[in-house]
C-alpha positions as CSV (number, residue, x, y, z in Angstrom):
1,X,-93.4,22.1,28.9
2,X,-90.2,23.0,27.0
3,X,-88.4,24.8,29.8
4,X,-87.0,22.4,32.4
5,X,-84.9,24.7,34.6
6,X,-85.3,28.5,35.0
7,X,-83.2,30.5,37.4
8,X,-83.3,34.3,37.7
9,X,-80.9,36.7,39.5
10,X,-79.1,33.9,41.3
11,X,-76.3,35.0,43.7
12,X,-73.9,32.9,45.6
13,X,-70.9,33.6,47.9
14,X,-68.1,31.6,49.4
15,X,-67.0,33.3,52.6
16,X,-66.6,36.9,51.6
17,X,-66.0,36.1,47.9
18,X,-68.9,36.6,45.4
19,X,-69.0,33.6,43.1
20,X,-71.7,34.9,40.8
21,X,-74.4,37.6,41.0
22,X,-77.6,38.3,39.0
23,X,-77.1,35.1,37.1
24,X,-80.0,34.1,34.8
25,X,-80.0,30.6,33.4
26,X,-82.6,28.5,31.7
27,X,-82.5,25.0,30.3
28,X,-84.9,23.7,27.7
29,X,-85.5,20.2,26.3
30,X,-82.9,19.3,23.7
31,X,-80.3,21.6,25.1
32,X,-76.7,21.1,26.3
33,X,-75.4,24.0,28.4
34,X,-71.8,23.9,29.4
35,X,-70.4,25.7,32.5
36,X,-66.8,26.8,32.0
37,X,-64.5,28.5,34.4
38,X,-61.4,28.1,36.5
39,X,-61.3,26.0,39.7
40,X,-63.3,27.8,42.4
41,X,-65.3,29.9,40.0
42,X,-68.7,28.5,41.2
43,X,-69.5,25.8,38.7
44,X,-70.1,23.1,41.3
45,X,-71.9,25.6,43.6
46,X,-74.3,26.5,40.8
47,X,-74.9,22.8,39.8
48,X,-75.6,22.0,43.5
49,X,-78.1,24.8,43.7
50,X,-79.8,23.7,40.4
51,X,-80.0,20.2,41.9
52,X,-81.6,21.5,45.1
53,X,-78.7,20.4,47.2
54,X,-77.9,23.9,48.5
55,X,-79.6,27.3,48.4
56,X,-78.4,30.5,46.6
57,X,-78.0,33.6,48.7
58,X,-80.5,35.4,46.4
59,X,-82.6,34.7,43.3
60,X,-85.4,32.4,42.2
61,X,-85.1,28.8,40.9
62,X,-87.7,26.6,39.3
63,X,-87.3,23.0,38.1
64,X,-90.0,21.5,35.8
65,X,-88.9,17.9,35.9
66,X,-86.9,15.4,37.8
67,X,-83.1,15.3,37.6
68,X,-80.1,13.2,37.9
69,X,-77.0,14.6,39.7
70,X,-73.6,13.2,39.1
71,X,-71.0,15.1,41.2
72,X,-67.3,14.8,41.8
73,X,-67.8,11.9,44.2
74,X,-68.7,8.7,42.5
75,X,-71.0,7.7,45.4
76,X,-69.8,4.1,45.8
77,X,-69.2,2.5,49.2
78,X,-65.8,0.7,49.4
79,X,-67.3,-2.8,49.5
80,X,-69.9,-2.1,46.8
81,X,-69.5,-3.6,43.3
82,X,-70.8,-1.9,40.2
83,X,-73.5,-4.5,39.9
84,X,-74.6,-4.0,43.6
85,X,-74.4,-0.2,43.3
86,X,-76.7,-0.1,40.3
87,X,-79.0,-2.7,41.6
88,X,-79.3,-0.8,44.9
89,X,-80.3,2.4,43.1
90,X,-82.7,0.6,40.7
91,X,-84.5,-0.8,43.8
92,X,-84.6,2.5,45.6
93,X,-86.1,4.2,42.5
94,X,-88.3,1.3,41.6
95,X,-86.6,0.9,38.2
96,X,-87.1,-2.3,36.2
97,X,-84.2,-1.7,33.9
98,X,-81.8,-4.4,32.8
99,X,-78.6,-3.9,35.0
100,X,-76.6,-6.4,32.9
101,X,-77.3,-4.4,29.7
102,X,-76.2,-1.2,31.5
103,X,-73.0,-2.9,32.7
104,X,-72.3,-4.0,29.1
105,X,-73.0,-0.6,27.7
106,X,-70.6,1.0,30.1
107,X,-67.9,-1.6,29.6
108,X,-68.2,-2.8,33.2
109,X,-69.1,-6.5,32.6
110,X,-65.6,-7.7,33.6
111,X,-65.3,-5.7,36.8
112,X,-69.0,-5.9,37.7
113,X,-68.4,-7.9,40.9
114,X,-65.2,-6.2,42.0
115,X,-65.4,-4.1,45.2
116,X,-65.1,-0.4,44.4
117,X,-62.0,-0.1,46.6
118,X,-60.2,-2.1,43.9
119,X,-61.7,-0.4,40.8
120,X,-59.8,2.2,38.8
121,X,-61.0,5.8,38.9
122,X,-62.4,5.4,35.4
123,X,-64.4,2.3,36.4
124,X,-65.8,4.2,39.4
125,X,-66.8,7.1,37.2
126,X,-68.5,4.7,34.7
127,X,-70.4,3.1,37.5
128,X,-71.7,6.6,38.7
129,X,-72.6,7.4,35.1
130,X,-74.6,4.1,35.1
131,X,-77.1,5.7,37.5
132,X,-78.2,8.0,34.6
133,X,-79.5,5.0,32.8
134,X,-81.5,3.5,35.6
135,X,-84.4,5.9,35.4
136,X,-85.5,8.3,32.7
137,X,-85.2,11.8,34.1
138,X,-85.2,14.8,31.8
139,X,-82.6,16.9,33.6
140,X,-79.0,15.7,33.9
141,X,-76.7,17.9,36.1
142,X,-73.2,16.7,35.6
143,X,-70.1,18.1,37.4
144,X,-67.0,17.4,35.4
145,X,-68.4,14.1,34.2
146,X,-65.4,13.3,31.9
147,X,-62.9,13.2,34.8
148,X,-61.0,9.9,35.0
149,X,-62.4,8.6,31.7
150,X,-60.2,7.4,28.9
151,X,-60.8,8.2,25.3
152,X,-63.3,5.3,24.9
153,X,-65.1,6.6,28.0
154,X,-65.3,10.1,26.7
155,X,-66.8,8.8,23.5
156,X,-69.3,6.6,25.4
157,X,-70.4,9.5,27.6
158,X,-70.7,11.9,24.7
159,X,-73.0,9.3,23.0
160,X,-75.1,9.0,26.1
161,X,-75.5,12.7,26.4
162,X,-76.4,13.1,22.7
163,X,-79.0,10.3,22.9
164,X,-80.5,11.8,26.1
165,X,-80.8,15.2,24.4
166,X,-82.2,13.7,21.2
167,X,-84.9,12.0,23.2
168,X,-86.0,15.3,24.7
169,X,-83.8,15.5,27.8
170,X,-81.4,18.3,28.6
171,X,-78.0,18.6,30.2
172,X,-76.0,21.1,32.2
173,X,-72.4,20.1,32.6
174,X,-69.5,21.8,34.3
175,X,-66.3,21.2,32.3
176,X,-62.8,22.1,33.2
177,X,-60.1,22.1,30.6
178,X,-60.4,21.3,26.9
179,X,-63.1,18.8,26.6
180,X,-64.6,18.7,23.1
181,X,-68.3,18.8,23.5
182,X,-71.0,20.3,21.3
183,X,-73.3,22.5,23.2
184,X,-76.3,24.8,22.7
185,X,-74.5,27.4,24.7
186,X,-71.7,28.0,27.2
187,X,-71.8,30.0,30.4
188,X,-68.5,31.3,31.8
189,X,-68.2,31.7,35.6
């Protein structure tokens, strides 16, 4: 199936404020959809709904494939190292991937055994991104994935996204600010 995510007439509120209403969104294999908007416009809320982490007030949502979710929080425990974090999730998901190869690809070989409380924000973000490589899932839902990454990190993540999409995956990413990213289309919230 070409369509991976299909949402119709989604509506969501925060308190008394309507974030979005009658929103239709679809995601097909090979697509990159960027969500743009000011802080508080509903980008994270929409991504959380698409990931199944929260429910919209109205509308219908269908997913036709498994997804990876990378949110604002990197998901590392303070004592956890990048190697242990990735190994843990590989074990949970039954993945037989090469953790050392992923650490090298993400430029995390040197800090691979450093507890996360001592890592830079960029190293924590790279570790979270590493979860995308542990298991092949067609849908990537990314909430401001470029945050805390340096120029090399931006290039690395863009390359990962482009490779994923070229292999038949799809990405919906919320971006804030001026991040240069080619996309199939953009949605403003």
